[in-house]
MILUM-687617 format. One line per field, with one value per residue (C-alpha): residue number from 0; x, y, z; residue in one letter. Coordinates in pm, whole numbers. Example, Ala and Ser with C-alpha at 12.3 -4.5 7.8 and 13.67 -1.06 7.14 Angstrom:
BEGIN
i: [0;1]
east: [1230;1367]
north: [-450;-106]
up: [780;714]
aa: [A;S]
This chain:
BEGIN
i: [0;1;2;3;4;5;6;7;8;9;10;11;12;13;14;15;16;17;18;19;20;21;22;23;24;25;26;27;28;29;30;31;32;33;34;35;36;37;38;39;40;41;42;43;44;45;46;47;48;49;50;51;52;53;54;55;56;57;58;59;60;61;62;63;64;65;66;67;68;69;70;71;72;73;74;75;76;77;78;79;80;81;82;83;84;85;86;87;88;89;90;91;92;93;94;95;96;97;98;99;100;101;102;103;104;105;106;107;108;109;110;111;112;113;114;115;116;117;118;119;120;121;122;123;124;125;126;127;128;129;130;131;132;133;134;135;136;137;138;139;140;141;142;143;144;145;146;147;148;149;150;151;152;153;154;155;156;157;158;159;160;161;162;163;164;165;166;167;168;169;170;171;172;173;174;175;176;177;178;179;180;181;182;183;184;185;186;187;188;189;190;191;192;193;194;195;196;197;198;199;200;201;202;203;204;205;206;207;208;209;210;211;212;213;214;215;216;217;218;219;220;221;222;223;224;225;226;227;228;229;230;231;232;233;234;235;236;237;238;239;240;241;242;243;244;245;246;247;248;249;250;251;252;253;254;255;256;257;258;259;260;261;262;263;264;265;266;267;268;269;270;271;272;273;274;275;276;277;278;279;280;281;282;283;284;285;286;287;288;289;290;291;292;293;294;295;296;297;298;299;300;301;302;303;304;305;306;307;308;309;310;311;312;313;314;315;316;317;318;319;320;321;322;323;324;325;326;327;328;329;330;331;332;333;334;335;336;337;338;339;340;341;342;343;344;345;346;347;348;349;350;351;352;353;354;355;356;357;358;359;360;361;362;363;364;365;366;367;368;369;370;371;372;373;374;375;376;377;378;379;380;381;382;383;384;385;386;387;388;389;390;391;392;393;394;395;396;397;398;399;400;401;402;403;404;405;406;407;408;409;410;411;412;413;414;415;416;417;418;419;420;421;422;423;424;425;426;427;428;429;430;431;432;433;434;435;436;437;438;439;440;441;442;443;444;445;446;447;448;449;450;451;452]
east: [0;129;157;-131;-124;-322;-562;-630;-692;-941;-1112;-1157;-1291;-1533;-1666;-1702;-1888;-2121;-2198;-2272;-2519;-2684;-2713;-2887;-3158;-3234;-3560;-3587;-3960;-3914;-3675;-3769;-3654;-3357;-3256;-3271;-3047;-2804;-2792;-2715;-2436;-2282;-2312;-2151;-1863;-1806;-1831;-1564;-1321;-1330;-1073;-818;-837;-771;-474;-207;-330;-314;25;168;43;187;523;539;435;640;608;553;250;60;-197;-231;-149;-228;-535;-656;-599;-792;-1071;-1115;-1092;-1316;-1543;-1494;-1402;-1038;-1086;-1206;-919;-668;-826;-790;-426;-337;-538;-360;-25;-121;-301;-140;171;495;838;1172;1421;1595;1266;1205;835;720;395;147;211;-112;-74;-351;-597;-512;-569;-905;-1016;-920;-1135;-1430;-1425;-1370;-1572;-1460;-1558;-1345;-1046;-1077;-1075;-767;-574;-656;-543;-215;-124;-205;16;310;660;786;556;783;687;638;387;214;180;36;-213;-318;-371;-577;-799;-845;-970;-1207;-1333;-1470;-1706;-1796;-1944;-1711;-1855;-1796;-1448;-1361;-1429;-1216;-938;-945;-911;-622;-451;-488;-323;-27;3;-163;2;-82;287;300;624;660;675;346;177;310;159;-190;-183;-404;-712;-966;-1237;-1526;-1741;-1993;-2344;-2654;-2662;-2297;-2163;-1855;-1762;-1412;-1241;-890;-624;-400;-52;-3;188;-90;-352;-162;-122;-489;-598;-402;-552;-907;-868;-843;-1036;-1311;-1389;-1744;-1785;-1484;-1509;-1889;-2018;-2356;-2199;-2185;-1820;-1686;-1414;-1102;-841;-827;-1110;-1478;-1729;-1940;-2247;-2086;-2008;-2357;-2528;-2315;-2554;-2316;-2223;-1863;-1835;-1969;-1720;-1437;-1554;-1566;-1223;-1071;-1231;-1095;-749;-752;-882;-608;-345;-474;-499;-144;8;276;166;339;238;75;105;202;-77;-87;-246;-610;-967;-1050;-1426;-1607;-1974;-2206;-2319;-2682;-2645;-2440;-2705;-2982;-2794;-2894;-2732;-2383;-2028;-1727;-1383;-1053;-1051;-1379;-1594;-1946;-2022;-2375;-2411;-2460;-2109;-1968;-2111;-1979;-1629;-1634;-1645;-1280;-1158;-959;-1189;-1105;-1340;-1302;-1507;-1571;-1714;-1845;-1600;-1300;-1142;-1095;-757;-528;-191;154;499;653;616;467;108;57;-140;-432;-433;-433;-735;-916;-832;-974;-1294;-1302;-1168;-1235;-1007;-799;-926;-819;-1131;-1291;-1015;-1154;-850;-956;-794;-579;-382;-330;-57;-102;-73;-6;-241;-30;325;530;835;666;449;620;308;116;-239;-517;-730;-470;-405;-570;-544;-395;-295;67;27;-198;21;303;90;158;516;403;219;-100;-197;-443;-650;-935;-1269;-1519;-1676;-1340;-1319;-987;-975;-718;-636;-464;-193;-336;-243;-438;-739;-1047;-1309;-1293;-1418;-1183;-1341;-1375;-1729;-1673;-1614;-1885;-2193;-2399;-2217;-2380;-2706;-2559;-2735;-2499;-2210;-1853;-1708;-1394;-1193]
north: [0;343;622;868;1241;1407;1546;1202;1052;1325;1291;914;948;1225;1014;711;914;1055;706;583;866;779;416;523;692;379;187;-177;-233;-314;-604;-970;-1192;-1337;-983;-862;-1148;-1060;-698;-817;-1037;-745;-521;-787;-814;-438;-444;-716;-506;-208;-334;-368;9;64;-172;51;355;168;15;356;489;183;239;582;454;287;-91;-147;84;-51;-219;84;428;368;160;437;702;502;424;791;923;660;625;249;29;-23;-395;-324;-80;-339;-602;-375;-300;-669;-757;-485;-625;-968;-860;-530;-475;-457;-306;-454;-257;-149;-16;-307;-380;-715;-907;-947;-1216;-1388;-1319;-1545;-1419;-1057;-1108;-1281;-1006;-744;-926;-932;-1312;-1324;-1164;-1066;-1407;-1593;-1369;-1423;-1803;-1800;-1558;-1768;-2084;-1920;-1788;-2105;-2330;-2461;-2330;-2647;-2603;-2447;-2132;-2314;-2554;-2268;-2072;-2370;-2435;-2070;-2073;-2392;-2239;-1932;-2147;-2328;-1997;-1898;-2197;-2212;-2004;-1897;-2155;-2430;-2298;-2308;-2684;-2737;-2527;-2747;-3059;-2906;-2811;-3173;-3293;-3061;-3145;-3485;-3545;-3206;-3181;-2817;-2679;-2485;-2168;-2255;-2322;-2000;-1803;-1934;-1881;-1612;-1539;-1271;-1137;-987;-687;-708;-809;-629;-851;-771;-1111;-1131;-1402;-1550;-1734;-1833;-2100;-2243;-2383;-2743;-2611;-2365;-2637;-2878;-2608;-2510;-2874;-2925;-2612;-2698;-3056;-2903;-2573;-2684;-3009;-3048;-2850;-2623;-2244;-2257;-1900;-2019;-2109;-1852;-1943;-2117;-2375;-2245;-2469;-2810;-3056;-2953;-3123;-3406;-3185;-2916;-3178;-3330;-2989;-2866;-2833;-2639;-2754;-2834;-2501;-2309;-2484;-2389;-2026;-2014;-2179;-1917;-1639;-1787;-1818;-1453;-1335;-1528;-1371;-1020;-1084;-1222;-881;-1051;-887;-562;-227;-124;239;349;165;-178;-418;-409;-355;16;80;413;481;752;793;782;442;305;404;263;-61;-40;61;-15;92;114;-39;103;-168;-47;-327;-248;-408;-451;-275;-610;-713;-376;-415;-770;-664;-367;-601;-689;-362;-54;244;584;879;1107;1429;1640;1990;2056;1810;1930;1727;1902;1955;1698;1853;1699;1857;1581;1532;1183;1164;1030;708;914;1126;815;684;1012;998;645;787;1104;1010;632;582;755;1110;1120;1144;806;608;301;217;172;347;52;76;455;693;1026;1329;1691;1919;2209;2093;2021;2183;2523;2473;2226;2148;1821;1951;1694;1945;1965;1591;1348;984;899;566;523;593;896;1031;1057;1290;1563;1558;1577;1908;1820;2034;1971;2189;2163;2321;2466;2124;1981;1773;1733;1874;1741;2010;1886;2078;2298;2061;1774;1977;1874;1963;1627;1584;1712;1540;1169;1071;695;648;904;826;1048;1351;1285;1402;1735;2002;2295;2340;2398;2705;2751;2643]
up: [0;-90;162;163;215;493;235;87;433;522;184;222;576;474;188;415;675;410;279;630;680;348;457;778;569;366;401;297;245;-125;-61;-42;247;52;-50;311;418;140;256;609;471;285;590;810;567;583;964;980;777;1013;1269;988;942;1313;1353;1194;1387;1718;1639;1556;1890;2064;1898;2061;2406;2677;2614;2987;2984;2682;2903;3126;2993;2624;2708;2937;2671;2410;2656;2745;2389;2229;2533;2552;2848;2941;2878;2523;2465;2586;2359;2056;2140;2163;1853;1657;1773;1633;1314;1217;1008;1206;1170;1269;1479;1157;1017;778;718;859;801;1087;1348;1237;868;735;996;920;547;605;840;583;326;566;596;974;1252;1598;1737;1480;1548;1923;1879;1653;1876;2184;2002;1897;2240;2433;2217;2422;2358;2191;1886;1622;1431;1098;1253;1433;1109;920;1201;1204;827;856;1126;909;622;857;998;658;674;1045;1324;1608;1850;1593;1519;1891;1899;1590;1745;2056;1841;1647;1975;2089;1768;1819;2187;2246;2582;2726;2812;2917;3057;3380;3170;2998;3331;3480;3193;3273;3649;3793;4002;3912;4141;3947;4032;4311;4211;4334;4645;4723;4618;4394;4139;4146;3858;3767;3729;4001;3948;4066;4369;4458;4415;4639;4905;4903;4905;5226;5386;5280;5407;5753;5748;5505;5685;5819;6140;6077;6028;6010;5984;6119;6456;6734;6794;6480;6533;6352;6513;6671;6613;6599;6826;6693;6732;6514;6250;6257;6238;5947;5650;5424;5074;4986;4804;5103;5334;5097;5103;5484;5505;5275;5483;5806;5653;5543;5882;6058;5834;5906;6280;6299;6227;6018;5691;5786;5645;5320;5210;5559;5745;5909;5663;5766;5650;5640;5640;5606;5669;5798;6156;6041;5873;6161;6416;6196;6137;5770;5445;5319;5403;5171;5225;5108;4843;4695;4839;4961;5298;5438;5774;5948;5835;5944;6293;6318;6206;6446;6745;6679;6525;6622;6566;6421;6380;6078;6083;5774;5734;5383;5232;5434;5711;6043;6209;6048;5966;5944;5932;5722;5347;5378;5497;5847;5907;6037;5721;5504;5693;5634;5263;5246;5392;5182;4837;4850;4550;4283;4222;3855;3633;3557;3732;3912;4127;4492;4788;4900;4575;4568;4670;4851;4624;4729;4533;4657;4565;4876;4717;4723;5033;5272;5478;5459;5511;5484;5291;5012;4991;4750;4652;4313;4162;4051;3677;3728;4009;3756;3542;3798;3669;3306;3294;3481;3781;4063;4289;4538;4446;4690;4749;4855;4536;4358;4004;3755;3498;3182;2999;2719;2435;2602;2714;2516;2773;2950;3309;3579;3879;3942;4040;4004;4377;4464;4251;4480;4333;3997;4154;4259;4053;4111;3871;3973;3811;4009;4311]
aa: [X;X;X;X;X;X;X;X;X;X;X;X;X;X;X;X;X;X;X;X;X;X;X;X;X;X;X;X;X;X;X;X;X;X;X;X;X;X;X;X;X;X;X;X;X;X;X;X;X;X;X;X;X;X;X;X;X;X;X;X;X;X;X;X;X;X;X;X;X;X;X;X;X;X;X;X;X;X;X;X;X;X;X;X;X;X;X;X;X;X;X;X;X;X;X;X;X;X;X;X;X;X;X;X;X;X;X;X;X;X;X;X;X;X;X;X;X;X;X;X;X;X;X;X;X;X;X;X;X;X;X;X;X;X;X;X;X;X;X;X;X;X;X;X;X;X;X;X;X;X;X;X;X;X;X;X;X;X;X;X;X;X;X;X;X;X;X;X;X;X;X;X;X;X;X;X;X;X;X;X;X;X;X;X;X;X;X;X;X;X;X;X;X;X;X;X;X;X;X;X;X;X;X;X;X;X;X;X;X;X;X;X;X;X;X;X;X;X;X;X;X;X;X;X;X;X;X;X;X;X;X;X;X;X;X;X;X;X;X;X;X;X;X;X;X;X;X;X;X;X;X;X;X;X;X;X;X;X;X;X;X;X;X;X;X;X;X;X;X;X;X;X;X;X;X;X;X;X;X;X;X;X;X;X;X;X;X;X;X;X;X;X;X;X;X;X;X;X;X;X;X;X;X;X;X;X;X;X;X;X;X;X;X;X;X;X;X;X;X;X;X;X;X;X;X;X;X;X;X;X;X;X;X;X;X;X;X;X;X;X;X;X;X;X;X;X;X;X;X;X;X;X;X;X;X;X;X;X;X;X;X;X;X;X;X;X;X;X;X;X;X;X;X;X;X;X;X;X;X;X;X;X;X;X;X;X;X;X;X;X;X;X;X;X;X;X;X;X;X;X;X;X;X;X;X;X;X;X;X;X;X;X;X;X;X;X;X;X;X;X;X;X;X;X;X;X;X;X;X;X;X;X;X;X;X;X;X;X;X;X;X;X;X;X;X;X;X;X;X;X;X;X;X]
């Protein structure tokens, strides 16, 4: 493909946009059923081609970014600019890396990693589901499968994809993987790549799904722990005084009506509680590793509602009250969004100030950032170099990547509500939000506008 001028690029995009608008004005009453299906086929083919246009753009942006930040900084920038989720932005970045043209270190043009898949996508033969199956197949092949065999297998799957739905292709991909690796002889490196545990978002009832893969060592370790703590009668949350050590009474065993999965859950909870109570976890961000919970006096007195932890978890008030029986209590008082009388002469925030920030900010204050308070650093809105006072009313929580933006032209300030505003440098200012309401959904209902600090 020849290089295009800026004028040609704009002209093509303008024409494409005009044609899309014309298509939106079409009506299809005159068509027969076979003709309608044919139109849908043609439209699907055009839809499938669209990612091929995006791949070179994304790869060029990736080439300018720090390779260690592709899944964070670049994904965040794409998510904000295109108004898509970070997960979707990350998927597009990795898909572009597999299906877009590449360049060697010396500038030589290289074909895509998945060359056959890229060509079929460009022709509109493969949809997003087909591409996902082929990419998953490619990346889960063990290291001992040579590149020539991998390439042939990828080309074969691409040919099959033209004739099958994604769900059918997935079954064929599994069979092909079995042919290439009939013994399932994965190396330690292969296993290590798959390890991981993910905890999903809380459902409406507060429950959270958990999924993942354990290494053989992790599985053996957990099996041994569960054999003890998940045995009938052990760690039963229904008991007034659950047995967490020693041997449970026969009555506790006989009265245990929990399922195996419920016993495993209670065992994991008991193990985590024991680890926290031991004090051997040390400190995290200047505080002893612990559960930090914030709530309102009104909800606490009523025994209803929900509280928020520093990790972003919503806790029913019944759980808060139960936890409070074994907790060290701190009281944070706010006046119109400002904390009262918490100053510090050192640059680093004190433990008490961090607790107040957990209660006030709840998480990273950068617009649309979802990082919870446990994983944030303390940021001085009024730079410490020019004002060497650590005042709680000029402190804010910021995650590591966003905290660095303060060194790259971004400035912060507190507005009259006590919210932290992130002001971009002029060349990045496109009217985007300056306040993060993700951790404070109640602020979305505030009807007065903020015009200044």
